mmCIF entry with sequence, helices, sheets and N, C-alpha, C, O atoms, coordinates in Angstrom:
data_MODEL
# 
_entry.id   MODEL 
# 
_entity.id                         1 
_entity.type                       polymer 
_entity.pdbx_number_of_molecules   1 
# 
_entity_poly.entity_id                      1 
_entity_poly.type                           'polypeptide(L)' 
_entity_poly.nstd_linkage                   no 
_entity_poly.nstd_monomer                   no 
_entity_poly.pdbx_seq_one_letter_code       MSLNISYSGINELPPELEKLENLHYLGVTNSLIEETPEFVSRMTWLQHVDLSCT 
_entity_poly.pdbx_seq_one_letter_code_can   MSLNISYSGINELPPELEKLENLHYLGVTNSLIEETPEFVSRMTWLQHVDLSCT 
_entity_poly.pdbx_strand_id                 A 
# 
loop_
_entity_poly_seq.entity_id 
_entity_poly_seq.num 
_entity_poly_seq.mon_id 
_entity_poly_seq.hetero 
1 1  MET n 
1 2  SER n 
1 3  LEU n 
1 4  ASN n 
1 5  ILE n 
1 6  SER n 
1 7  TYR n 
1 8  SER n 
1 9  GLY n 
1 10 ILE n 
1 11 ASN n 
1 12 GLU n 
1 13 LEU n 
1 14 PRO n 
1 15 PRO n 
1 16 GLU n 
1 17 LEU n 
1 18 GLU n 
1 19 LYS n 
1 20 LEU n 
1 21 GLU n 
1 22 ASN n 
1 23 LEU n 
1 24 HIS n 
1 25 TYR n 
1 26 LEU n 
1 27 GLY n 
1 28 VAL n 
1 29 THR n 
1 30 ASN n 
1 31 SER n 
1 32 LEU n 
1 33 ILE n 
1 34 GLU n 
1 35 GLU n 
1 36 THR n 
1 37 PRO n 
1 38 GLU n 
1 39 PHE n 
1 40 VAL n 
1 41 SER n 
1 42 ARG n 
1 43 MET n 
1 44 THR n 
1 45 TRP n 
1 46 LEU n 
1 47 GLN n 
1 48 HIS n 
1 49 VAL n 
1 50 ASP n 
1 51 LEU n 
1 52 SER n 
1 53 CYS n 
1 54 THR n 
# 
_struct_asym.id          A 
_struct_asym.entity_id   1 
# 
loop_
_struct_conf.conf_type_id 
_struct_conf.id 
_struct_conf.pdbx_PDB_helix_id 
_struct_conf.beg_label_comp_id 
_struct_conf.beg_label_asym_id 
_struct_conf.beg_label_seq_id 
_struct_conf.pdbx_beg_PDB_ins_code 
_struct_conf.end_label_comp_id 
_struct_conf.end_label_asym_id 
_struct_conf.end_label_seq_id 
_struct_conf.pdbx_end_PDB_ins_code 
_struct_conf.beg_auth_comp_id 
_struct_conf.beg_auth_asym_id 
_struct_conf.beg_auth_seq_id 
_struct_conf.end_auth_comp_id 
_struct_conf.end_auth_asym_id 
_struct_conf.end_auth_seq_id 
_struct_conf.pdbx_PDB_helix_class 
_struct_conf.details 
_struct_conf.pdbx_PDB_helix_length 
HELX_P HELX_P1 AA1 PRO A 15 ? LYS A 19 ? PRO A 15 LYS A 19 5 ? 5 
HELX_P HELX_P2 AA2 GLU A 38 ? SER A 41 ? GLU A 38 SER A 41 1 ? 4 
# 
_struct_conf_type.id          HELX_P 
_struct_conf_type.criteria    ? 
_struct_conf_type.reference   ? 
# 
_struct_sheet.id               AA1 
_struct_sheet.type             ? 
_struct_sheet.number_strands   3 
_struct_sheet.details          ? 
# 
loop_
_struct_sheet_order.sheet_id 
_struct_sheet_order.range_id_1 
_struct_sheet_order.range_id_2 
_struct_sheet_order.offset 
_struct_sheet_order.sense 
AA1 1 2 ? parallel 
AA1 2 3 ? parallel 
# 
loop_
_struct_sheet_range.sheet_id 
_struct_sheet_range.id 
_struct_sheet_range.beg_label_comp_id 
_struct_sheet_range.beg_label_asym_id 
_struct_sheet_range.beg_label_seq_id 
_struct_sheet_range.pdbx_beg_PDB_ins_code 
_struct_sheet_range.end_label_comp_id 
_struct_sheet_range.end_label_asym_id 
_struct_sheet_range.end_label_seq_id 
_struct_sheet_range.pdbx_end_PDB_ins_code 
_struct_sheet_range.beg_auth_comp_id 
_struct_sheet_range.beg_auth_asym_id 
_struct_sheet_range.beg_auth_seq_id 
_struct_sheet_range.end_auth_comp_id 
_struct_sheet_range.end_auth_asym_id 
_struct_sheet_range.end_auth_seq_id 
AA1 1 SER A 2  ? ASN A 4  ? SER A 2  ASN A 4  
AA1 2 TYR A 25 ? GLY A 27 ? TYR A 25 GLY A 27 
AA1 3 HIS A 48 ? ASP A 50 ? HIS A 48 ASP A 50 
# 
loop_
_atom_site.group_PDB 
_atom_site.id 
_atom_site.type_symbol 
_atom_site.label_atom_id 
_atom_site.label_alt_id 
_atom_site.label_comp_id 
_atom_site.label_asym_id 
_atom_site.label_entity_id 
_atom_site.label_seq_id 
_atom_site.pdbx_PDB_ins_code 
_atom_site.Cartn_x 
_atom_site.Cartn_y 
_atom_site.Cartn_z 
_atom_site.occupancy 
_atom_site.B_iso_or_equiv 
_atom_site.pdbx_formal_charge 
_atom_site.auth_seq_id 
_atom_site.auth_comp_id 
_atom_site.auth_asym_id 
_atom_site.auth_atom_id 
_atom_site.pdbx_PDB_model_num 
ATOM 1   N N  . MET A 1 1  ? -2.562  4.338   2.811  1.00 0.00 ? 1  MET A N  1 
ATOM 2   C CA . MET A 1 1  ? -3.770  3.562   2.652  1.00 0.00 ? 1  MET A CA 1 
ATOM 3   C C  . MET A 1 1  ? -4.428  3.493   3.945  1.00 0.00 ? 1  MET A C  1 
ATOM 4   O O  . MET A 1 1  ? -3.813  3.504   5.011  1.00 0.00 ? 1  MET A O  1 
ATOM 5   N N  . SER A 1 2  ? -5.765  3.417   3.823  1.00 0.00 ? 2  SER A N  1 
ATOM 6   C CA . SER A 1 2  ? -6.655  3.322   4.918  1.00 0.00 ? 2  SER A CA 1 
ATOM 7   C C  . SER A 1 2  ? -7.672  2.053   4.789  1.00 0.00 ? 2  SER A C  1 
ATOM 8   O O  . SER A 1 2  ? -8.127  1.629   3.727  1.00 0.00 ? 2  SER A O  1 
ATOM 9   N N  . LEU A 1 3  ? -7.921  1.559   6.031  1.00 0.00 ? 3  LEU A N  1 
ATOM 10  C CA . LEU A 1 3  ? -8.961  0.437   6.126  1.00 0.00 ? 3  LEU A CA 1 
ATOM 11  C C  . LEU A 1 3  ? -9.902  0.824   7.118  1.00 0.00 ? 3  LEU A C  1 
ATOM 12  O O  . LEU A 1 3  ? -9.561  1.125   8.262  1.00 0.00 ? 3  LEU A O  1 
ATOM 13  N N  . ASN A 1 4  ? -11.210 0.824   6.668  1.00 0.00 ? 4  ASN A N  1 
ATOM 14  C CA . ASN A 1 4  ? -12.287 1.163   7.553  1.00 0.00 ? 4  ASN A CA 1 
ATOM 15  C C  . ASN A 1 4  ? -13.390 0.072   7.543  1.00 0.00 ? 4  ASN A C  1 
ATOM 16  O O  . ASN A 1 4  ? -14.178 -0.032  6.603  1.00 0.00 ? 4  ASN A O  1 
ATOM 17  N N  . ILE A 1 5  ? -13.410 -0.741  8.637  1.00 0.00 ? 5  ILE A N  1 
ATOM 18  C CA . ILE A 1 5  ? -14.432 -1.722  8.581  1.00 0.00 ? 5  ILE A CA 1 
ATOM 19  C C  . ILE A 1 5  ? -15.402 -1.558  9.844  1.00 0.00 ? 5  ILE A C  1 
ATOM 20  O O  . ILE A 1 5  ? -15.778 -2.480  10.569 1.00 0.00 ? 5  ILE A O  1 
ATOM 21  N N  . SER A 1 6  ? -15.715 -0.279  9.960  1.00 0.00 ? 6  SER A N  1 
ATOM 22  C CA . SER A 1 6  ? -16.667 0.050   11.003 1.00 0.00 ? 6  SER A CA 1 
ATOM 23  C C  . SER A 1 6  ? -18.039 -0.492  10.836 1.00 0.00 ? 6  SER A C  1 
ATOM 24  O O  . SER A 1 6  ? -18.413 -0.842  9.716  1.00 0.00 ? 6  SER A O  1 
ATOM 25  N N  . TYR A 1 7  ? -18.793 -0.583  11.844 1.00 0.00 ? 7  TYR A N  1 
ATOM 26  C CA . TYR A 1 7  ? -20.180 -1.200  11.890 1.00 0.00 ? 7  TYR A CA 1 
ATOM 27  C C  . TYR A 1 7  ? -20.360 -2.365  11.301 1.00 0.00 ? 7  TYR A C  1 
ATOM 28  O O  . TYR A 1 7  ? -21.325 -2.609  10.576 1.00 0.00 ? 7  TYR A O  1 
ATOM 29  N N  . SER A 1 8  ? -19.354 -3.244  11.598 1.00 0.00 ? 8  SER A N  1 
ATOM 30  C CA . SER A 1 8  ? -19.332 -4.666  11.106 1.00 0.00 ? 8  SER A CA 1 
ATOM 31  C C  . SER A 1 8  ? -19.563 -5.621  12.226 1.00 0.00 ? 8  SER A C  1 
ATOM 32  O O  . SER A 1 8  ? -19.471 -5.200  13.379 1.00 0.00 ? 8  SER A O  1 
ATOM 33  N N  . GLY A 1 9  ? -19.858 -6.882  11.991 1.00 0.00 ? 9  GLY A N  1 
ATOM 34  C CA . GLY A 1 9  ? -19.865 -7.823  13.040 1.00 0.00 ? 9  GLY A CA 1 
ATOM 35  C C  . GLY A 1 9  ? -18.577 -8.615  13.435 1.00 0.00 ? 9  GLY A C  1 
ATOM 36  O O  . GLY A 1 9  ? -18.522 -9.636  14.120 1.00 0.00 ? 9  GLY A O  1 
ATOM 37  N N  . ILE A 1 10 ? -17.536 -7.910  12.845 1.00 0.00 ? 10 ILE A N  1 
ATOM 38  C CA . ILE A 1 10 ? -16.260 -8.625  13.143 1.00 0.00 ? 10 ILE A CA 1 
ATOM 39  C C  . ILE A 1 10 ? -15.929 -8.562  14.702 1.00 0.00 ? 10 ILE A C  1 
ATOM 40  O O  . ILE A 1 10 ? -16.181 -7.598  15.426 1.00 0.00 ? 10 ILE A O  1 
ATOM 41  N N  . ASN A 1 11 ? -15.321 -9.756  15.094 1.00 0.00 ? 11 ASN A N  1 
ATOM 42  C CA . ASN A 1 11 ? -15.023 -9.819  16.519 1.00 0.00 ? 11 ASN A CA 1 
ATOM 43  C C  . ASN A 1 11 ? -13.544 -10.014 16.760 1.00 0.00 ? 11 ASN A C  1 
ATOM 44  O O  . ASN A 1 11 ? -13.085 -10.031 17.902 1.00 0.00 ? 11 ASN A O  1 
ATOM 45  N N  . GLU A 1 12 ? -12.820 -10.159 15.705 1.00 0.00 ? 12 GLU A N  1 
ATOM 46  C CA . GLU A 1 12 ? -11.267 -10.222 15.949 1.00 0.00 ? 12 GLU A CA 1 
ATOM 47  C C  . GLU A 1 12 ? -10.637 -9.776  14.609 1.00 0.00 ? 12 GLU A C  1 
ATOM 48  O O  . GLU A 1 12 ? -11.225 -9.927  13.539 1.00 0.00 ? 12 GLU A O  1 
ATOM 49  N N  . LEU A 1 13 ? -9.471  -9.246  14.715 1.00 0.00 ? 13 LEU A N  1 
ATOM 50  C CA . LEU A 1 13 ? -8.766  -8.727  13.475 1.00 0.00 ? 13 LEU A CA 1 
ATOM 51  C C  . LEU A 1 13 ? -7.854  -9.781  13.013 1.00 0.00 ? 13 LEU A C  1 
ATOM 52  O O  . LEU A 1 13 ? -7.194  -10.392 13.854 1.00 0.00 ? 13 LEU A O  1 
ATOM 53  N N  . PRO A 1 14 ? -7.742  -10.073 11.693 1.00 0.00 ? 14 PRO A N  1 
ATOM 54  C CA . PRO A 1 14 ? -6.809  -11.099 11.324 1.00 0.00 ? 14 PRO A CA 1 
ATOM 55  C C  . PRO A 1 14 ? -5.372  -10.733 11.481 1.00 0.00 ? 14 PRO A C  1 
ATOM 56  O O  . PRO A 1 14 ? -5.055  -9.586  11.168 1.00 0.00 ? 14 PRO A O  1 
ATOM 57  N N  . PRO A 1 15 ? -4.445  -11.566 11.932 1.00 0.00 ? 15 PRO A N  1 
ATOM 58  C CA . PRO A 1 15 ? -3.173  -11.250 12.101 1.00 0.00 ? 15 PRO A CA 1 
ATOM 59  C C  . PRO A 1 15 ? -2.336  -10.767 10.864 1.00 0.00 ? 15 PRO A C  1 
ATOM 60  O O  . PRO A 1 15 ? -1.299  -10.108 10.937 1.00 0.00 ? 15 PRO A O  1 
ATOM 61  N N  . GLU A 1 16 ? -2.936  -11.188 9.744  1.00 0.00 ? 16 GLU A N  1 
ATOM 62  C CA . GLU A 1 16 ? -2.381  -10.861 8.342  1.00 0.00 ? 16 GLU A CA 1 
ATOM 63  C C  . GLU A 1 16 ? -2.377  -9.360  8.173  1.00 0.00 ? 16 GLU A C  1 
ATOM 64  O O  . GLU A 1 16 ? -1.645  -8.878  7.308  1.00 0.00 ? 16 GLU A O  1 
ATOM 65  N N  . LEU A 1 17 ? -3.070  -8.643  8.863  1.00 0.00 ? 17 LEU A N  1 
ATOM 66  C CA . LEU A 1 17 ? -3.073  -7.089  8.748  1.00 0.00 ? 17 LEU A CA 1 
ATOM 67  C C  . LEU A 1 17 ? -1.703  -6.535  9.142  1.00 0.00 ? 17 LEU A C  1 
ATOM 68  O O  . LEU A 1 17 ? -1.367  -5.409  8.775  1.00 0.00 ? 17 LEU A O  1 
ATOM 69  N N  . GLU A 1 18 ? -0.901  -7.318  9.892  1.00 0.00 ? 18 GLU A N  1 
ATOM 70  C CA . GLU A 1 18 ? 0.333   -6.827  10.363 1.00 0.00 ? 18 GLU A CA 1 
ATOM 71  C C  . GLU A 1 18 ? 1.394   -6.819  9.103  1.00 0.00 ? 18 GLU A C  1 
ATOM 72  O O  . GLU A 1 18 ? 2.506   -6.299  9.194  1.00 0.00 ? 18 GLU A O  1 
ATOM 73  N N  . LYS A 1 19 ? 0.943   -7.413  8.013  1.00 0.00 ? 19 LYS A N  1 
ATOM 74  C CA . LYS A 1 19 ? 1.760   -7.459  6.764  1.00 0.00 ? 19 LYS A CA 1 
ATOM 75  C C  . LYS A 1 19 ? 1.550   -6.218  5.946  1.00 0.00 ? 19 LYS A C  1 
ATOM 76  O O  . LYS A 1 19 ? 2.357   -5.919  5.066  1.00 0.00 ? 19 LYS A O  1 
ATOM 77  N N  . LEU A 1 20 ? 0.475   -5.474  6.211  1.00 0.00 ? 20 LEU A N  1 
ATOM 78  C CA . LEU A 1 20 ? 0.083   -4.280  5.451  1.00 0.00 ? 20 LEU A CA 1 
ATOM 79  C C  . LEU A 1 20 ? 0.925   -3.125  5.813  1.00 0.00 ? 20 LEU A C  1 
ATOM 80  O O  . LEU A 1 20 ? 0.420   -2.245  6.509  1.00 0.00 ? 20 LEU A O  1 
ATOM 81  N N  . GLU A 1 21 ? 2.207   -3.019  5.404  1.00 0.00 ? 21 GLU A N  1 
ATOM 82  C CA . GLU A 1 21 ? 3.083   -1.997  5.866  1.00 0.00 ? 21 GLU A CA 1 
ATOM 83  C C  . GLU A 1 21 ? 2.708   -0.618  5.215  1.00 0.00 ? 21 GLU A C  1 
ATOM 84  O O  . GLU A 1 21 ? 3.309   0.391   5.584  1.00 0.00 ? 21 GLU A O  1 
ATOM 85  N N  . ASN A 1 22 ? 1.822   -0.557  4.347  1.00 0.00 ? 22 ASN A N  1 
ATOM 86  C CA . ASN A 1 22 ? 1.557   0.776   3.594  1.00 0.00 ? 22 ASN A CA 1 
ATOM 87  C C  . ASN A 1 22 ? 0.112   1.240   4.280  1.00 0.00 ? 22 ASN A C  1 
ATOM 88  O O  . ASN A 1 22 ? -0.497  2.199   3.804  1.00 0.00 ? 22 ASN A O  1 
ATOM 89  N N  . LEU A 1 23 ? -0.354  0.568   5.325  1.00 0.00 ? 23 LEU A N  1 
ATOM 90  C CA . LEU A 1 23 ? -1.621  0.879   5.998  1.00 0.00 ? 23 LEU A CA 1 
ATOM 91  C C  . LEU A 1 23 ? -1.303  1.991   7.132  1.00 0.00 ? 23 LEU A C  1 
ATOM 92  O O  . LEU A 1 23 ? -0.544  1.791   8.079  1.00 0.00 ? 23 LEU A O  1 
ATOM 93  N N  . HIS A 1 24 ? -1.918  3.046   6.914  1.00 0.00 ? 24 HIS A N  1 
ATOM 94  C CA . HIS A 1 24 ? -1.607  4.309   7.843  1.00 0.00 ? 24 HIS A CA 1 
ATOM 95  C C  . HIS A 1 24 ? -2.981  4.558   8.673  1.00 0.00 ? 24 HIS A C  1 
ATOM 96  O O  . HIS A 1 24 ? -2.894  5.241   9.694  1.00 0.00 ? 24 HIS A O  1 
ATOM 97  N N  . TYR A 1 25 ? -4.034  4.127   8.352  1.00 0.00 ? 25 TYR A N  1 
ATOM 98  C CA . TYR A 1 25 ? -5.269  4.364   9.117  1.00 0.00 ? 25 TYR A CA 1 
ATOM 99  C C  . TYR A 1 25 ? -6.136  3.107   9.238  1.00 0.00 ? 25 TYR A C  1 
ATOM 100 O O  . TYR A 1 25 ? -6.537  2.514   8.237  1.00 0.00 ? 25 TYR A O  1 
ATOM 101 N N  . LEU A 1 26 ? -6.407  2.726   10.455 1.00 0.00 ? 26 LEU A N  1 
ATOM 102 C CA . LEU A 1 26 ? -7.263  1.445   10.647 1.00 0.00 ? 26 LEU A CA 1 
ATOM 103 C C  . LEU A 1 26 ? -8.439  1.943   11.593 1.00 0.00 ? 26 LEU A C  1 
ATOM 104 O O  . LEU A 1 26 ? -8.256  2.390   12.725 1.00 0.00 ? 26 LEU A O  1 
ATOM 105 N N  . GLY A 1 27 ? -9.682  1.803   10.967 1.00 0.00 ? 27 GLY A N  1 
ATOM 106 C CA . GLY A 1 27 ? -10.832 2.090   11.690 1.00 0.00 ? 27 GLY A CA 1 
ATOM 107 C C  . GLY A 1 27 ? -11.747 0.941   11.825 1.00 0.00 ? 27 GLY A C  1 
ATOM 108 O O  . GLY A 1 27 ? -12.174 0.402   10.804 1.00 0.00 ? 27 GLY A O  1 
ATOM 109 N N  . VAL A 1 28 ? -12.097 0.503   13.035 1.00 0.00 ? 28 VAL A N  1 
ATOM 110 C CA . VAL A 1 28 ? -12.963 -0.551  13.265 1.00 0.00 ? 28 VAL A CA 1 
ATOM 111 C C  . VAL A 1 28 ? -13.876 -0.239  14.376 1.00 0.00 ? 28 VAL A C  1 
ATOM 112 O O  . VAL A 1 28 ? -13.989 -1.026  15.315 1.00 0.00 ? 28 VAL A O  1 
ATOM 113 N N  . THR A 1 29 ? -14.552 0.900   14.323 1.00 0.00 ? 29 THR A N  1 
ATOM 114 C CA . THR A 1 29 ? -15.414 1.312   15.303 1.00 0.00 ? 29 THR A CA 1 
ATOM 115 C C  . THR A 1 29 ? -16.737 0.514   15.249 1.00 0.00 ? 29 THR A C  1 
ATOM 116 O O  . THR A 1 29 ? -17.130 -0.049  14.228 1.00 0.00 ? 29 THR A O  1 
ATOM 117 N N  . ASN A 1 30 ? -17.361 0.511   16.370 1.00 0.00 ? 30 ASN A N  1 
ATOM 118 C CA . ASN A 1 30 ? -18.662 -0.214  16.586 1.00 0.00 ? 30 ASN A CA 1 
ATOM 119 C C  . ASN A 1 30 ? -18.578 -1.595  15.954 1.00 0.00 ? 30 ASN A C  1 
ATOM 120 O O  . ASN A 1 30 ? -19.360 -1.927  15.063 1.00 0.00 ? 30 ASN A O  1 
ATOM 121 N N  . SER A 1 31 ? -17.695 -2.340  16.386 1.00 0.00 ? 31 SER A N  1 
ATOM 122 C CA . SER A 1 31 ? -17.590 -3.666  16.024 1.00 0.00 ? 31 SER A CA 1 
ATOM 123 C C  . SER A 1 31 ? -17.729 -4.544  17.352 1.00 0.00 ? 31 SER A C  1 
ATOM 124 O O  . SER A 1 31 ? -18.086 -4.023  18.409 1.00 0.00 ? 31 SER A O  1 
ATOM 125 N N  . LEU A 1 32 ? -17.428 -5.897  17.242 1.00 0.00 ? 32 LEU A N  1 
ATOM 126 C CA . LEU A 1 32 ? -17.558 -6.717  18.318 1.00 0.00 ? 32 LEU A CA 1 
ATOM 127 C C  . LEU A 1 32 ? -16.187 -6.971  19.012 1.00 0.00 ? 32 LEU A C  1 
ATOM 128 O O  . LEU A 1 32 ? -16.109 -7.779  19.936 1.00 0.00 ? 32 LEU A O  1 
ATOM 129 N N  . ILE A 1 33 ? -15.070 -6.253  18.546 1.00 0.00 ? 33 ILE A N  1 
ATOM 130 C CA . ILE A 1 33 ? -13.785 -6.469  19.131 1.00 0.00 ? 33 ILE A CA 1 
ATOM 131 C C  . ILE A 1 33 ? -13.776 -5.858  20.547 1.00 0.00 ? 33 ILE A C  1 
ATOM 132 O O  . ILE A 1 33 ? -14.176 -4.716  20.771 1.00 0.00 ? 33 ILE A O  1 
ATOM 133 N N  . GLU A 1 34 ? -13.308 -6.668  21.461 1.00 0.00 ? 34 GLU A N  1 
ATOM 134 C CA . GLU A 1 34 ? -13.326 -6.265  22.910 1.00 0.00 ? 34 GLU A CA 1 
ATOM 135 C C  . GLU A 1 34 ? -12.046 -5.706  23.287 1.00 0.00 ? 34 GLU A C  1 
ATOM 136 O O  . GLU A 1 34 ? -12.123 -4.907  24.220 1.00 0.00 ? 34 GLU A O  1 
ATOM 137 N N  . GLU A 1 35 ? -10.842 -5.916  22.797 1.00 0.00 ? 35 GLU A N  1 
ATOM 138 C CA . GLU A 1 35 ? -9.629  -5.335  23.135 1.00 0.00 ? 35 GLU A CA 1 
ATOM 139 C C  . GLU A 1 35 ? -8.693  -5.336  21.875 1.00 0.00 ? 35 GLU A C  1 
ATOM 140 O O  . GLU A 1 35 ? -8.920  -6.093  20.932 1.00 0.00 ? 35 GLU A O  1 
ATOM 141 N N  . THR A 1 36 ? -7.701  -4.521  21.887 1.00 0.00 ? 36 THR A N  1 
ATOM 142 C CA . THR A 1 36 ? -6.865  -4.315  20.771 1.00 0.00 ? 36 THR A CA 1 
ATOM 143 C C  . THR A 1 36 ? -5.911  -5.493  20.719 1.00 0.00 ? 36 THR A C  1 
ATOM 144 O O  . THR A 1 36 ? -5.253  -5.777  21.720 1.00 0.00 ? 36 THR A O  1 
ATOM 145 N N  . PRO A 1 37 ? -5.817  -6.125  19.698 1.00 0.00 ? 37 PRO A N  1 
ATOM 146 C CA . PRO A 1 37 ? -4.874  -7.172  19.436 1.00 0.00 ? 37 PRO A CA 1 
ATOM 147 C C  . PRO A 1 37 ? -3.358  -6.728  19.666 1.00 0.00 ? 37 PRO A C  1 
ATOM 148 O O  . PRO A 1 37 ? -2.989  -5.615  19.293 1.00 0.00 ? 37 PRO A O  1 
ATOM 149 N N  . GLU A 1 38 ? -2.514  -7.596  20.271 1.00 0.00 ? 38 GLU A N  1 
ATOM 150 C CA . GLU A 1 38 ? -1.166  -7.303  20.500 1.00 0.00 ? 38 GLU A CA 1 
ATOM 151 C C  . GLU A 1 38 ? -0.434  -6.913  19.132 1.00 0.00 ? 38 GLU A C  1 
ATOM 152 O O  . GLU A 1 38 ? 0.479   -6.087  19.148 1.00 0.00 ? 38 GLU A O  1 
ATOM 153 N N  . PHE A 1 39 ? -0.808  -7.456  18.085 1.00 0.00 ? 39 PHE A N  1 
ATOM 154 C CA . PHE A 1 39 ? 0.097   -7.205  16.838 1.00 0.00 ? 39 PHE A CA 1 
ATOM 155 C C  . PHE A 1 39 ? -0.096  -5.741  16.340 1.00 0.00 ? 39 PHE A C  1 
ATOM 156 O O  . PHE A 1 39 ? 0.746   -5.157  15.659 1.00 0.00 ? 39 PHE A O  1 
ATOM 157 N N  . VAL A 1 40 ? -1.277  -5.203  16.739 1.00 0.00 ? 40 VAL A N  1 
ATOM 158 C CA . VAL A 1 40 ? -1.414  -3.752  16.377 1.00 0.00 ? 40 VAL A CA 1 
ATOM 159 C C  . VAL A 1 40 ? -0.356  -2.887  16.898 1.00 0.00 ? 40 VAL A C  1 
ATOM 160 O O  . VAL A 1 40 ? 0.076   -1.954  16.221 1.00 0.00 ? 40 VAL A O  1 
ATOM 161 N N  . SER A 1 41 ? 0.094   -3.159  18.099 1.00 0.00 ? 41 SER A N  1 
ATOM 162 C CA . SER A 1 41 ? 1.160   -2.218  18.647 1.00 0.00 ? 41 SER A CA 1 
ATOM 163 C C  . SER A 1 41 ? 2.435   -2.465  17.952 1.00 0.00 ? 41 SER A C  1 
ATOM 164 O O  . SER A 1 41 ? 3.278   -1.576  18.068 1.00 0.00 ? 41 SER A O  1 
ATOM 165 N N  . ARG A 1 42 ? 2.724   -3.453  17.285 1.00 0.00 ? 42 ARG A N  1 
ATOM 166 C CA . ARG A 1 42 ? 3.892   -3.690  16.492 1.00 0.00 ? 42 ARG A CA 1 
ATOM 167 C C  . ARG A 1 42 ? 3.715   -3.013  15.158 1.00 0.00 ? 42 ARG A C  1 
ATOM 168 O O  . ARG A 1 42 ? 4.700   -2.995  14.419 1.00 0.00 ? 42 ARG A O  1 
ATOM 169 N N  . MET A 1 43 ? 2.675   -2.494  14.777 1.00 0.00 ? 43 MET A N  1 
ATOM 170 C CA . MET A 1 43 ? 2.479   -1.971  13.497 1.00 0.00 ? 43 MET A CA 1 
ATOM 171 C C  . MET A 1 43 ? 2.826   -0.411  13.590 1.00 0.00 ? 43 MET A C  1 
ATOM 172 O O  . MET A 1 43 ? 1.956   0.451   13.467 1.00 0.00 ? 43 MET A O  1 
ATOM 173 N N  . THR A 1 44 ? 4.063   -0.152  13.800 1.00 0.00 ? 44 THR A N  1 
ATOM 174 C CA . THR A 1 44 ? 4.498   1.299   14.012 1.00 0.00 ? 44 THR A CA 1 
ATOM 175 C C  . THR A 1 44 ? 4.351   2.187   12.919 1.00 0.00 ? 44 THR A C  1 
ATOM 176 O O  . THR A 1 44 ? 4.563   3.384   13.115 1.00 0.00 ? 44 THR A O  1 
ATOM 177 N N  . TRP A 1 45 ? 4.025   1.786   11.816 1.00 0.00 ? 45 TRP A N  1 
ATOM 178 C CA . TRP A 1 45 ? 3.715   2.710   10.696 1.00 0.00 ? 45 TRP A CA 1 
ATOM 179 C C  . TRP A 1 45 ? 2.317   3.251   10.744 1.00 0.00 ? 45 TRP A C  1 
ATOM 180 O O  . TRP A 1 45 ? 1.996   4.183   10.007 1.00 0.00 ? 45 TRP A O  1 
ATOM 181 N N  . LEU A 1 46 ? 1.486   2.708   11.572 1.00 0.00 ? 46 LEU A N  1 
ATOM 182 C CA . LEU A 1 46 ? 0.102   3.181   11.561 1.00 0.00 ? 46 LEU A CA 1 
ATOM 183 C C  . LEU A 1 46 ? 0.113   4.588   12.210 1.00 0.00 ? 46 LEU A C  1 
ATOM 184 O O  . LEU A 1 46 ? 0.731   4.799   13.253 1.00 0.00 ? 46 LEU A O  1 
ATOM 185 N N  . GLN A 1 47 ? -0.546  5.482   11.599 1.00 0.00 ? 47 GLN A N  1 
ATOM 186 C CA . GLN A 1 47 ? -0.708  6.940   12.131 1.00 0.00 ? 47 GLN A CA 1 
ATOM 187 C C  . GLN A 1 47 ? -1.897  7.156   12.953 1.00 0.00 ? 47 GLN A C  1 
ATOM 188 O O  . GLN A 1 47 ? -1.938  8.020   13.829 1.00 0.00 ? 47 GLN A O  1 
ATOM 189 N N  . HIS A 1 48 ? -2.949  6.304   12.646 1.00 0.00 ? 48 HIS A N  1 
ATOM 190 C CA . HIS A 1 48 ? -4.203  6.430   13.532 1.00 0.00 ? 48 HIS A CA 1 
ATOM 191 C C  . HIS A 1 48 ? -4.924  5.056   13.612 1.00 0.00 ? 48 HIS A C  1 
ATOM 192 O O  . HIS A 1 48 ? -5.142  4.351   12.627 1.00 0.00 ? 48 HIS A O  1 
ATOM 193 N N  . VAL A 1 49 ? -5.225  4.789   14.725 1.00 0.00 ? 49 VAL A N  1 
ATOM 194 C CA . VAL A 1 49 ? -6.093  3.381   15.013 1.00 0.00 ? 49 VAL A CA 1 
ATOM 195 C C  . VAL A 1 49 ? -7.298  3.836   15.795 1.00 0.00 ? 49 VAL A C  1 
ATOM 196 O O  . VAL A 1 49 ? -7.163  4.516   16.812 1.00 0.00 ? 49 VAL A O  1 
ATOM 197 N N  . ASP A 1 50 ? -8.470  3.472   15.332 1.00 0.00 ? 50 ASP A N  1 
ATOM 198 C CA . ASP A 1 50 ? -9.709  3.670   16.214 1.00 0.00 ? 50 ASP A CA 1 
ATOM 199 C C  . ASP A 1 50 ? -10.384 2.336   16.177 1.00 0.00 ? 50 ASP A C  1 
ATOM 200 O O  . ASP A 1 50 ? -10.848 1.809   15.166 1.00 0.00 ? 50 ASP A O  1 
ATOM 201 N N  . LEU A 1 51 ? -10.388 1.800   17.513 1.00 0.00 ? 51 LEU A N  1 
ATOM 202 C CA . LEU A 1 51 ? -11.101 0.496   17.679 1.00 0.00 ? 51 LEU A CA 1 
ATOM 203 C C  . LEU A 1 51 ? -12.127 0.815   18.830 1.00 0.00 ? 51 LEU A C  1 
ATOM 204 O O  . LEU A 1 51 ? -12.363 -0.043  19.680 1.00 0.00 ? 51 LEU A O  1 
ATOM 205 N N  . SER A 1 52 ? -12.758 2.094   18.859 1.00 0.00 ? 52 SER A N  1 
ATOM 206 C CA . SER A 1 52 ? -13.618 2.344   19.807 1.00 0.00 ? 52 SER A CA 1 
ATOM 207 C C  . SER A 1 52 ? -15.071 1.809   19.463 1.00 0.00 ? 52 SER A C  1 
ATOM 208 O O  . SER A 1 52 ? -15.433 1.469   18.336 1.00 0.00 ? 52 SER A O  1 
ATOM 209 N N  . CYS A 1 53 ? -15.846 1.787   20.615 1.00 0.00 ? 53 CYS A N  1 
ATOM 210 C CA . CYS A 1 53 ? -17.254 1.433   20.440 1.00 0.00 ? 53 CYS A CA 1 
ATOM 211 C C  . CYS A 1 53 ? -18.062 2.665   20.906 1.00 0.00 ? 53 CYS A C  1 
ATOM 212 O O  . CYS A 1 53 ? -17.796 3.197   21.983 1.00 0.00 ? 53 CYS A O  1 
ATOM 213 N N  . THR A 1 54 ? -19.013 3.108   20.129 1.00 0.00 ? 54 THR A N  1 
ATOM 214 C CA . THR A 1 54 ? -19.808 4.217   20.641 1.00 0.00 ? 54 THR A CA 1 
ATOM 215 C C  . THR A 1 54 ? -21.232 3.940   20.779 1.00 0.00 ? 54 THR A C  1 
ATOM 216 O O  . THR A 1 54 ? -21.992 4.811   21.204 1.00 0.00 ? 54 THR A O  1 
# 
């Protein structure tokens, strides 16, 4: 499963995302998030995370 919420005005990720154990791709590019939330590092099942701003 993948979640792509790029080009949004989101400024923080909800901690409930950590419950999505079938999530393998998380893309939040070009958002207002300034740093990767700590809970993302606990999501060891993620194969790819992109929180970059271009």
